[in-house]
C-alpha positions as CSV (number, residue, x, y, z in Angstrom):
1,N,38.4,8.8,1.4
2,F,40.4,5.8,2.6
3,L,43.6,7.7,2.4
4,K,42.3,10.3,4.9
5,N,40.3,7.8,7.0
6,Y,43.4,5.8,7.6
7,G,45.7,8.8,8.5
8,G,47.3,9.7,5.2
9,G,48.5,13.3,5.3
10,E,49.3,16.0,2.7
11,Q,52.3,14.1,1.3
12,A,50.2,11.0,0.7
13,I,47.7,13.2,-1.2
14,I,50.5,14.6,-3.3
15,D,51.9,11.1,-4.0
16,Q,48.6,9.4,-4.8
17,V,46.5,12.2,-6.3
18,K,49.4,13.9,-8.1
19,V,48.6,17.4,-7.0
20,D,50.8,20.3,-5.8
21,Q,51.4,21.2,-2.1
22,D,48.8,24.0,-2.0
23,T,46.1,21.7,-3.5
24,A,47.0,18.9,-1.1
25,H,46.8,21.3,1.8
26,T,43.4,22.5,0.7
27,L,42.1,19.0,0.2
28,D,43.4,17.9,3.6
29,Q,41.7,20.8,5.4
30,A,38.5,20.4,3.4
31,Y,38.2,16.8,4.3
32,Y,38.5,17.4,8.0
33,T,36.1,20.3,7.8
34,A,33.5,18.0,6.1
35,F,34.2,15.1,8.4
36,P,35.5,16.4,11.7
37,L,34.8,13.1,13.6
38,V,37.5,11.4,11.5
39,K,40.1,13.7,13.0
40,E,38.6,13.1,16.4
41,Y,38.9,9.3,15.8
42,Q,42.6,9.7,14.7
43,R,43.4,11.7,17.8
44,W,41.8,9.0,20.0
45,V,43.9,6.3,18.3
46,T,47.1,8.4,18.8
47,N,46.2,9.0,22.5
48,E,45.5,5.3,23.1
49,L,48.9,4.4,21.5
50,T,50.7,7.1,23.5
51,L,49.1,6.0,26.8
52,K,49.0,2.2,26.4
53,G,51.3,1.4,23.5
54,Y,48.4,-0.4,21.8
55,V,44.8,0.1,20.5
56,E,42.1,-2.5,20.5
57,N,39.4,-3.3,17.9
58,L,35.8,-4.2,18.7
59,Y,36.8,-7.8,19.4
60,G,39.5,-6.9,21.8
61,R,42.4,-7.7,19.5
62,R,45.3,-5.5,20.4
63,Y,47.6,-3.8,17.9
64,Y,50.9,-2.8,19.6
65,M,53.0,0.0,18.2
66,Q,55.8,1.9,19.9
67,D,57.2,4.2,17.1
68,P,55.1,7.3,16.7
69,R,56.1,7.6,13.1
70,W,53.8,4.7,12.4
71,F,50.8,5.7,14.5
72,Y,48.9,6.7,11.4
73,K,48.7,3.0,10.5
74,A,46.8,2.2,13.7
75,S,43.6,3.8,12.5
76,N,43.5,1.3,9.7
77,Y,44.4,-1.6,11.9
78,V,41.5,-0.9,14.3
79,I,38.9,-0.7,11.5
80,Q,40.2,-3.3,9.0
81,G,41.2,-5.7,11.8
82,G,37.8,-5.4,13.4
83,C,36.1,-6.0,10.0
84,A,38.4,-9.1,9.4
85,D,37.4,-10.5,12.8
86,L,33.8,-9.8,12.1
87,V,34.0,-11.7,8.8
88,K,35.7,-14.6,10.5
89,S,33.0,-14.8,13.2
90,K,30.4,-14.9,10.4
91,E,32.3,-17.7,8.6
92,I,31.9,-19.8,11.8
93,E,28.2,-18.9,12.1
94,V,27.6,-19.8,8.4
95,H,29.5,-23.0,8.8
96,N,27.3,-24.0,11.8
97,F,24.1,-23.0,9.9
98,L,25.0,-25.1,6.9
99,K,25.8,-28.4,8.7
100,D,22.5,-30.1,7.7
101,Y,22.5,-28.8,4.1
102,K,24.3,-29.7,0.8
103,T,25.2,-26.0,0.3
104,E,28.9,-25.6,0.9
105,F,31.0,-22.6,2.1
106,V,33.8,-22.9,-0.5
107,L,36.2,-20.1,0.5
108,P,36.6,-16.6,1.7
109,I,38.2,-14.0,-0.6
110,H,39.1,-10.9,1.4
111,D,35.7,-9.7,2.5
112,E,33.6,-12.0,0.3
113,L,32.4,-15.5,1.1
114,V,31.9,-17.9,-1.8
115,F,29.3,-20.7,-1.6
116,S,28.3,-23.6,-3.8
117,V,24.5,-23.7,-3.6
118,P,22.6,-26.6,-5.3
119,D,19.4,-25.5,-7.2
120,D,17.1,-27.2,-4.6
121,E,18.7,-25.1,-1.8
122,V,18.6,-21.6,-3.5
123,W,16.1,-20.6,-0.8
124,L,19.1,-20.6,1.7
125,V,20.7,-17.6,0.0
126,P,18.5,-15.0,1.7
127,E,19.1,-16.8,5.0
128,L,22.9,-16.6,4.5
129,Q,22.5,-12.9,3.8
130,K,20.6,-12.4,7.0
131,I,23.4,-14.1,8.9
132,M,26.0,-11.9,7.3
133,Q,24.0,-8.7,8.0
134,D,23.1,-9.4,11.6
135,V,25.9,-7.6,13.5
136,G,23.8,-6.1,16.3
137,D,26.0,-7.6,19.0
138,Y,29.0,-5.7,17.6
139,L,27.9,-2.7,15.6
140,K,24.5,-1.7,16.9
141,W,24.7,1.7,15.3
142,I,26.2,0.7,11.9
143,P,24.2,-1.3,9.4
144,M,26.1,-4.1,7.6
145,I,25.2,-4.5,4.0
146,S,25.7,-7.8,2.3
147,D,25.4,-7.9,-1.4
148,I,24.8,-11.1,-3.2
149,E,26.2,-12.1,-6.6
150,Y,25.9,-15.4,-8.3
151,T,27.0,-17.4,-11.3
152,K,26.4,-20.8,-12.8
153,T,29.6,-20.8,-14.8
154,N,32.6,-18.9,-13.3
155,W,33.5,-16.0,-11.1
156,A,34.0,-13.6,-14.1
157,D,30.4,-14.0,-15.1
158,K,28.9,-13.0,-11.7
159,E,25.5,-11.2,-11.7
160,D,23.6,-9.4,-9.0
161,W,21.1,-11.5,-7.1
162,K,17.5,-10.6,-7.9
């Protein structure tokens, strides 16, 4: 899925899935048949790069690219870069929300945020989840799902929040 969404072609399928050329071609064609808008998105990205020399994510961050051999990477930059910017904006929102509480935002790990929540502030956890899932200003048509895991010992012992 990610390979195709981010512009990987038949050779990438061969290299990563370890199949022959005919199978890679069949998988490539079947993916675009099942998800034609992915191909449309990739064409849009290529057109933007060709016309402007850059593409922008939802936050307006520009990704400049001149060499057409690397245009396939831009599809990933737009999506992943937009997601990274979204998480950063949520970090700021969470920081501001927690100013009057003992709960601490400890650190981000890729697309996860780690908090230290004292027992008397456990009620804040659903509030933090609401903040993380409220992306209406940016992604009105795509729901943001924020799962919660917790541990009282270490990260390796995480459990789903109930």
